[in-house]
C-alpha positions in Angstrom: 116.0 75.8 108.8 118.4 77.1 111.6 119.6 80.1 109.6 119.4 83.4 111.5 121.1 85.6 108.8 120.7 85.5 104.9 123.4 87.4 102.9 122.0 88.2 99.6 124.1 89.1 96.4 121.8 91.1 94.5 121.6 90.9 90.5 119.2 91.6 87.7 117.8 88.2 87.4 119.7 85.4 89.6 120.3 86.0 93.3 122.9 84.1 95.2 122.1 83.5 98.9 124.6 82.7 101.9 122.6 81.3 105.0 124.3 81.6 108.4 123.3 80.4 112.0 123.7 82.3 115.2 127.2 81.7 115.5 127.9 83.0 111.9 128.7 79.6 110.7 127.7 78.9 106.9 124.9 76.4 106.8 123.7 76.6 103.4 123.6 78.4 100.0 120.8 79.0 97.3 120.6 80.4 93.9 117.2 81.8 93.0 115.4 83.9 90.2 113.3 86.8 91.0 110.2 84.7 91.2 112.0 82.3 93.8 113.6 85.0 95.9 110.1 86.4 96.3 108.9 83.2 97.2 111.7 82.7 99.7 111.0 86.1 101.5 107.3 85.2 101.9 107.9 81.6 103.1 110.9 82.0 105.3 110.2 83.0 108.9 111.3 86.6 110.0 115.1 86.5 110.0 118.0 89.2 109.3 118.3 89.7 105.7 121.8 91.7 104.5 122.2 93.1 101.0 124.7 95.2 99.4 123.0 99.1 98.9 123.2 98.8 95.3 120.7 98.8 92.4 117.2 97.5 93.5 118.3 96.9 97.2 115.8 99.3 98.5 113.0 97.6 96.4 113.9 94.1 97.7 114.4 95.7 101.3 111.0 97.1 101.3 109.7 93.8 100.0 111.5 91.8 102.8 110.3 94.1 105.7 106.8 93.8 104.5 107.3 89.9 105.3 108.6 90.8 108.7 112.3 90.5 108.0 115.1 92.9 109.5 117.0 94.3 106.7 120.5 95.6 106.7 121.9 97.3 103.8 125.7 97.9 103.5 127.7 100.1 101.3 129.4 98.1 98.3 132.8 99.8 99.1 133.0 98.2 102.6 132.2 94.8 101.3 135.0 94.6 98.6 137.8 94.1 101.0 136.1 90.8 102.4 135.9 89.3 98.9 138.4 86.4 98.8 140.4 85.7 95.6 138.3 85.8 92.4 135.0 87.8 92.4 131.9 85.4 91.9 128.5 85.6 93.1 129.3 83.0 95.9 132.2 85.1 96.9 130.1 88.1 97.3 127.5 86.5 99.2 130.0 85.1 101.8 131.8 88.7 101.7 128.5 90.3 102.7 128.1 87.9 105.4 131.7 88.6 106.8 131.4 92.5 106.4 128.2 92.3 109.0 129.7 90.0 111.2 132.7 92.2 111.9 130.2 94.8 113.3 132.5 97.7 111.9 130.6 98.4 108.6 128.2 101.3 108.5 124.7 100.7 107.3 122.3 102.3 104.9 118.5 103.0 105.8 116.0 101.4 103.6 114.4 104.3 101.4 110.8 105.0 101.2 109.2 104.8 97.7 108.6 108.7 98.0 112.3 109.2 98.5 113.3 107.3 95.4 110.8 109.0 93.3 112.1 112.1 94.4 115.6 111.1 93.5 114.4 109.8 90.1 112.9 113.4 89.3 116.4 114.9 89.9 118.1 112.2 87.8 115.7 112.9 84.8 116.1 116.7 85.3 119.9 116.1 85.2 119.6 114.3 82.0 117.6 117.1 80.4 120.0 119.6 81.6 122.7 117.5 80.1 120.9 117.2 76.7 120.2 121.0 76.7 124.0 121.7 77.2 124.9 119.3 74.5 122.6 120.7 71.9 123.3 124.5 72.7 127.2 123.4 72.3 126.3 121.8 68.8 124.5 124.8 67.7 127.5 127.2 68.8 130.1 124.7 67.1 128.2 124.7 63.6 127.7 128.2 63.4 131.2 129.0 64.4 132.2 127.0 61.3 130.3 129.1 59.2 131.8 132.5 60.9 128.6 133.1 63.2 129.2 133.6 66.9 126.7 133.2 69.3 126.7 135.3 72.4 127.9 134.1 75.9 125.5 132.4 78.0 122.7 129.7 77.2 119.8 132.1 77.6 121.3 134.9 75.6 122.3 132.4 72.8 119.0 130.8 72.6 117.2 134.4 72.5 119.3 135.4 69.6 119.4 132.3 67.6 116.2 133.0 65.5 117.4 136.3 64.4 120.8 135.1 63.8 119.4 132.6 61.4 117.2 134.9 59.9 120.2 137.4 59.0 122.4 134.5 58.1 120.0 133.2 55.4 122.2 134.3 52.6 125.4 132.4 54.2 123.8 129.3 55.3 122.2 126.7 53.0 118.6 126.2 53.4 118.6 122.5 54.5 121.1 123.6 57.2 119.0 126.4 58.6 116.1 124.1 58.7 118.0 121.5 60.9 119.4 124.2 63.2 115.8 125.6 63.6 114.8 121.9 64.6 117.5 121.8 67.2 116.6 125.3 68.5 112.9 124.2 68.8 114.0 120.8 70.7 116.0 122.9 73.2 113.0 125.1 73.8 110.9 121.8 74.3 113.4 120.5 76.8 113.3 123.8 78.9 109.4 123.3 79.0 109.7 119.7 80.4 112.3 121.0 83.0 110.3 123.9 83.8 107.3 121.3 84.4 109.5 119.0 86.4 110.7 121.8 88.6 106.8 122.9 89.2 106.3 119.4 90.4 109.3 119.4 92.6 107.8 122.8 94.1 104.4 121.0 94.9 105.9 118.3 96.6 108.3 120.5 98.7 105.4 122.5 99.8 104.1 119.5 101.6 107.2 118.5 103.2 108.1 120.4 106.8 111.8 119.2 106.2 112.3 120.7 102.9 110.6 123.8 104.1 112.9 124.0 107.2 116.1 123.4 105.0 115.2 126.1 102.8 115.7 128.5 105.4 119.5 127.7 105.4 121.3 130.5 102.9 122.3 128.5 99.6 119.8 126.0 100.0 117.1 126.3 97.6 114.4 124.0 96.2 116.7 121.7 94.2 119.2 121.3 97.0 116.7 120.5 99.8 114.4 118.1 97.9 117.5 116.3 96.6 118.9 116.0 100.2 115.4 114.6 101.5 115.4 112.2 98.7 119.1 110.9 98.9 119.4 110.9 102.8 117.7 107.7 103.8 117.9 108.7 107.6 119.5 111.7 109.0 119.8 110.3 112.6 122.2 107.7 111.2 124.8 110.5 111.3 125.9 111.0 114.9 127.4 114.4 114.2 127.8 117.1 111.7 131.3 116.1 110.4 130.3 112.6 109.8 127.4 114.0 107.5 130.0 116.3 105.9 132.3 113.2 105.3 129.4 111.3 103.7 128.9 114.2 101.2 132.9 114.1 100.4 133.6 117.5 101.6 136.1 116.6 104.3 139.7 116.4 103.9 141.4 113.4 102.5 143.9 111.9 105.2 147.2 110.0 104.8 148.8 109.9 108.1 151.3 107.9 109.8 152.7 107.8 113.6 153.0 111.3 114.7 152.9 112.9 111.3 149.4 113.9 109.9 148.8 114.8 106.4 145.5 116.3 105.2 145.0 116.8 101.6 142.0 117.9 99.3 138.6 116.9 99.9 137.9 113.1 99.5 135.0 113.6 96.8 133.3 110.5 98.1 129.6 110.2 98.2 127.0 111.7 95.9 128.4 113.6 93.2 125.1 115.6 92.5 124.4 116.5 96.0 128.2 117.8 96.4 127.6 120.0 93.1 124.3 121.4 94.6 126.2 122.3 97.7 129.1 124.0 96.0 126.7 126.0 93.8 125.0 127.1 97.1 128.1 128.1 98.5 129.1 130.3 95.5 125.7 132.0 96.2 126.5 132.7 99.7 130.0 134.0 98.8 128.2 136.3 96.1 125.5 137.4 98.7 128.4 138.1 101.3 130.1 140.3 98.8 126.8 142.2 98.1 126.0 142.8 101.6 129.2 143.7 103.3 127.6 146.4 105.1 125.9 146.5 108.6 123.4 143.8 107.3 126.0 141.2 106.9 125.3 137.9 108.8 127.8 136.0 110.7 127.9 133.3 107.9 128.7 135.9 105.5 131.4 137.7 107.3 133.1 134.4 108.0 133.1 133.5 104.3 134.4 136.6 103.3 137.4 136.5 105.8 138.0 133.2 104.7 137.9 134.1 100.9 140.3 136.8 101.9 142.9 134.5 103.5 142.4 131.3 101.3 141.2 132.4 98.0 137.8 132.0 96.4 137.8 128.5 95.4 138.9 127.0 98.9 136.6 129.2 100.4 133.7 128.0 98.2 134.3 124.2 99.4 134.8 125.3 103.0 131.2 127.1 102.6 129.9 124.0 101.3 131.2 121.9 104.2 129.9 124.6 106.6 126.4 124.3 104.8 126.4 120.5 105.0 126.9 120.8 108.7 124.1 123.3 109.2 121.9 121.0 107.1 122.7 118.2 109.8 121.8 120.6 112.5 118.6 121.8 111.3 117.4 118.6 110.1 118.1 116.8 113.4 116.8 119.5 115.6 113.8 120.2 113.6 114.3 124.0 113.8 114.5 126.6 111.1 117.8 128.1 110.4 118.4 131.5 112.3 120.9 133.9 111.0 123.1 135.9 113.5 124.1 139.3 112.8 127.9 139.9 112.4 129.5 141.9 115.3 
């Protein structure tokens, strides 16, 4: 086989392959199942394997690398413009080939097993947090319909719920009180699982020097640092800090033409979870800056407060999140801890 590049359209069970030679001319196509694709990677001489960075891509990328192939993962959003006419598996495989041939599409590094496991822990925690919030809102709604109000805040509501149910014994039917007690116990069990998972994250972070350095940045805690290490395949793929902030979706959306340049709100592209964590970290930075407005304020805190006075709290929060993303890139690429400069 004279193919030098193999474009693979991944799926759950059936894989469409487009084979091209050194001149990028299509020389063959194959349609394989999982077992057949595994044999293809094992029996084919080392070549260039190209796939979309979608589900199972990192797993198959590691399998291909284990057999000596050179693997390139491309973002799916950059492949879509190259699809001709109707979307099919054959069209998708050819589009992947065209996207790589253009040489203008950014690539995604193949993640290690440890990185994907770290991201999986965050995904499970996020689902548990969503379930916890849903159960608490259910308790609030049911009790409100019975004329009983829980205090504001999840922690205060859960702490007061046993006494509320006890004092409302005459107002609530017995079977309803039993069900609400079961829901309360379910929420407490979920909180126990979340605490155990966070302890697991803390033990993993203690052995990772990158996480340790990232946690020296204001507003970057255990969750944000471990999520960044798990989600960012290779930090040196970003050549400058603004490119990393753009990947996080924290840079302005642009709609310009000719001499007129129009900048709008942030693009909100990239990982929503990472952007949410950085935004919460930015709120923490603003709160700390407000509390330490005296002589101990750092340059970051002073800048954040000045920006909030000029542009308002919400815009300042996003600007600080953008700044934190750039600081993360600098600390990570230079392998040095963050050093806070005192404000003049």
